[in-house]
Phi, psi and omega in degrees: 000125180264106180260128183289134171239122181277084178293352181278352173304137185292125180291141171280335178200146179223145179203146175269129178251094177290138008262012192274338182120198189272128178261128173231142173248126181235155172297138178284135175257105182303329183281322181283321191263357186301316182294322180297306180297319176304317177302327177284308191282349178270359179272147182305323180301338182255024181305326183285350173289338176084018185238016178301137175083355178279140175290162179300328181295325183283321179297319178301314183295325177298317180282339170297314180300311180299322180295339181280344185271149172271351187254347183228142184220147179236143181223150167264140175249123183249144174233114188053037180085351180264126182297133180236344182196159174246121177250132176236136175239156182199158181267109186306326180297340179250029185220153180304334179302336183289349176278349184241008175201164184276080183295146179238158178299330183271014172272152168223137175264156183217142173236137180225129172235116178283146174286158175301135186289133175258338175210140181295133176225098185303135175067019180295316186299310179296324174297317176298312180304318179300314179299319176296323174295317176306316181297311180290337177275359175290341173272111188293345176282345184268128176239350180214140173254135180242134172234153181214069176292159174303132180300342180271351184281089188292326178295313180297321182292322174298314177299324178294327177288330180273358176247197190263017177286147178250123180294137173255214180279161166272129183233158176262119172260164180305327182254354187189159165275124187242147173260110177283144174214153187221154167215119178274166178301318182289324177296316180296315183298322180292323181291331179282338184278347181291000000 
């Protein structure tokens, strides 16, 4: 299926990921990108994303709602113009996650869904995670990134362990039991200095 991606959208962030090419983070357009995202979230591998069985119109409407918020944002991550991930960020103080940990104004929350891999790229996920962390820390008001994957999502938990996130408690959210993990600006800087 050939899905149109408007690479002409102004990037929010750009970085070169050697040896793979130019990484760009662009705003997700719910109307243009719904079929692409539906193709990702409707696969069994994305069951923790919580959209299995939803029709493309409902996925579009979910992202229209996200797009209407000032506190939650959705982005497409492109590598040399090809979509490789869906990134969502949010202000934890304006999200139910703030009820299960001591959220701060300088926190940003993150959700990441990788596109189905079309070619193997050794160590791609940690390198991509680093670029996404770089993007979030371009906002000088942000000092800590918070993630809360489903506690049963072994792949996500393994990725956190191989990056610079520090695991926090397992907490109960309305839709899942979640593993909290955090990385501060200082912890990330220290991990990059190694």
